[in-house]
C-alpha positions as CSV (number, residue, x, y, z in Angstrom):
1,M,-73.7,112.4,14.4
2,S,-72.1,110.6,17.3
3,E,-68.4,110.9,18.1
4,T,-68.0,107.2,17.4
5,T,-69.6,107.5,14.0
6,K,-67.4,110.6,13.2
7,K,-64.3,108.7,14.2
8,H,-65.2,105.6,12.1
9,K,-65.9,107.8,9.0
10,T,-62.6,109.6,9.4
11,E,-60.9,106.1,9.5
12,A,-62.9,104.8,6.5
13,P,-61.3,104.6,3.0
14,K,-62.0,107.7,0.9
15,K,-61.4,106.3,-2.5
16,L,-63.2,103.1,-3.5
17,K,-63.2,100.9,-6.6
18,F,-66.7,100.2,-7.9
19,G,-68.4,98.0,-10.4
20,I,-71.7,99.0,-12.0
21,F,-74.3,96.7,-13.5
22,T,-77.4,98.1,-15.3
23,C,-80.0,95.4,-15.3
24,S,-82.2,96.0,-18.3
25,T,-83.4,93.5,-21.0
26,S,-84.2,96.2,-23.5
27,R,-80.7,97.8,-23.2
28,Y,-79.0,94.4,-23.2
29,T,-80.8,93.6,-26.5
30,Q,-79.5,96.8,-27.9
31,V,-75.9,95.9,-26.8
32,K,-76.2,92.4,-28.4
33,K,-77.4,94.0,-31.7
34,G,-74.4,96.4,-31.6
35,E,-76.7,99.4,-31.3
36,K,-75.8,102.6,-29.4
37,V,-77.2,102.3,-25.9
38,H,-78.6,105.2,-23.9
39,D,-78.1,104.4,-20.2
40,P,-78.9,107.6,-18.3
41,S,-79.0,105.9,-14.9
42,G,-75.6,104.1,-15.4
43,D,-74.2,107.4,-16.6
44,I,-75.4,109.2,-13.5
45,I,-73.9,106.5,-11.2
46,E,-70.6,106.6,-13.0
47,S,-70.5,110.4,-13.0
48,M,-71.4,110.8,-9.4
49,L,-68.8,108.1,-8.3
50,R,-66.1,109.8,-10.3
51,K,-67.0,113.2,-9.0
52,A,-66.7,111.8,-5.5
53,R,-63.1,110.6,-6.5
54,H,-64.0,107.0,-6.6
55,T,-62.9,104.7,-9.4
56,V,-65.2,102.7,-11.7
57,L,-63.4,99.5,-12.7
58,L,-66.3,97.7,-14.3
59,R,-69.5,98.8,-16.0
60,K,-71.8,96.3,-17.7
61,I,-75.3,96.1,-19.1
62,V,-77.0,92.7,-18.4
63,S,-80.4,91.4,-19.1
64,D,-83.1,90.9,-16.4
65,D,-82.0,87.3,-16.2
66,P,-81.1,85.6,-13.0
67,T,-78.2,83.7,-14.6
68,M,-76.6,86.8,-15.9
69,I,-77.1,88.8,-12.7
70,A,-75.8,85.8,-10.6
71,E,-72.7,85.7,-12.8
72,G,-72.2,89.4,-12.3
73,I,-72.4,89.2,-8.5
74,K,-70.2,86.1,-8.4
75,D,-67.6,87.7,-10.6
76,T,-67.5,91.0,-8.6
77,I,-67.4,89.5,-5.1
78,G,-64.6,87.3,-6.3
79,R,-62.4,90.2,-7.4
80,A,-59.8,91.4,-5.0
81,D,-59.6,94.8,-6.8
82,L,-63.2,95.8,-6.2
83,D,-64.6,97.4,-3.0
84,A,-68.3,97.8,-4.0
85,V,-70.8,97.0,-6.7
86,I,-74.1,98.7,-7.7
87,F,-76.8,96.8,-9.5
88,C,-79.2,99.3,-11.0
89,G,-82.6,98.3,-12.3
90,G,-84.7,95.2,-12.1
91,T,-85.9,96.0,-8.6
92,G,-89.6,96.7,-9.3
93,I,-92.6,94.4,-8.8
94,T,-93.1,92.9,-12.2
95,L,-92.3,89.2,-12.8
96,S,-89.2,90.2,-14.8
97,D,-87.7,92.3,-11.9
98,V,-85.4,89.7,-10.4
99,T,-82.3,91.7,-9.3
100,I,-83.0,91.7,-5.6
101,E,-84.1,88.0,-5.5
102,T,-80.9,87.0,-7.4
103,V,-78.4,89.1,-5.5
104,T,-79.7,88.5,-1.9
105,P,-78.6,84.9,-1.5
106,F,-75.0,86.0,-2.2
107,L,-75.0,88.5,0.7
108,D,-73.3,87.6,4.0
109,K,-75.1,90.4,5.8
110,T,-78.1,92.5,4.7
111,L,-78.6,96.2,5.7
112,P,-82.4,96.6,6.0
113,G,-82.0,100.2,6.8
114,F,-80.8,101.0,3.3
115,G,-84.2,100.1,1.7
116,E,-86.1,101.6,4.6
117,I,-84.4,104.9,4.5
118,F,-84.5,105.0,0.6
119,R,-88.3,104.5,0.7
120,R,-88.6,107.2,3.3
121,L,-86.6,109.6,1.2
122,S,-88.6,108.6,-1.9
123,Y,-91.8,109.2,-0.1
124,D,-90.8,112.8,0.4
125,E,-90.3,113.1,-3.4
126,I,-93.0,110.9,-4.9
127,G,-95.5,110.3,-2.1
128,S,-97.2,106.9,-1.6
129,A,-95.9,105.5,-4.8
130,A,-92.7,104.9,-2.8
131,I,-94.2,101.7,-1.5
132,L,-93.5,100.2,-4.9
133,S,-89.7,100.9,-4.6
134,R,-87.4,98.1,-3.6
135,A,-83.8,98.6,-2.8
136,I,-81.3,96.6,-0.7
137,A,-77.7,96.8,0.4
138,G,-75.5,94.3,2.1
139,I,-72.0,92.9,2.5
140,A,-70.6,90.0,0.5
141,R,-67.0,88.8,1.1
142,G,-66.0,92.2,2.4
143,K,-67.6,94.2,-0.4
144,A,-70.5,96.6,-0.3
145,V,-73.3,95.5,-2.6
146,F,-76.2,97.8,-3.5
147,C,-79.4,97.0,-5.6
148,I,-81.2,100.2,-6.5
149,P,-84.1,101.2,-8.7
150,G,-83.3,102.2,-12.3
151,S,-85.0,105.5,-12.5
152,P,-82.6,108.5,-12.8
153,N,-84.3,110.2,-9.9
154,A,-83.9,107.1,-7.7
155,V,-80.3,106.7,-8.7
156,Q,-79.5,110.3,-7.9
157,L,-81.3,110.0,-4.5
158,C,-79.5,106.7,-3.6
159,L,-76.1,107.9,-4.5
160,S,-76.3,111.4,-3.0
161,E,-78.1,110.5,0.3
162,L,-77.0,106.9,1.0
163,I,-74.2,105.3,-1.0
164,L,-71.7,108.1,-1.3
165,P,-72.0,109.2,2.4
166,E,-71.7,105.6,3.7
167,A,-69.8,103.4,1.3
168,G,-66.4,103.9,2.8
169,H,-67.9,103.5,6.3
170,L,-69.5,100.2,5.2
171,I,-66.2,98.9,3.8
172,K,-64.3,99.8,6.9
173,H,-66.6,97.7,9.1
174,A,-67.0,94.9,6.5
175,R,-63.3,94.3,6.5
176,E,-62.8,94.3,10.3
């Protein structure tokens, strides 16, 4: 790591405030019916963020619906008390996977390296199936925004290797 990068990371905020959205029509249907919802990926995200001493201010399950996802991104980037938001799920290649297409227009800057590195790391774990993985990150109104696949293994990988090591660094530069 370069000296400049080390310096920036030491100056970056250590405790961030996150929002989490699980994008899943089946889980959202369970929520609407008042049923108990099992959201292992959302649980992993929340647990890993808290273990890293970050705060989770918001956690919601939404449908794979562009209107609901757009409302979520608009609400979070408009909140002064949030630093970052993670959208989990709806990043695949089916017609109903619309998270990335919905969130991208709200980003002021995109970080192509996030998806590129995620796929490279995924390739090491799952081989050529990594080409089906879509993930993006960017900045919107000074907030870090991440769209990650919904599988628990992908969540673990994204958080441990990319989001947790770089979120504070991202926020530092996004607010300069």
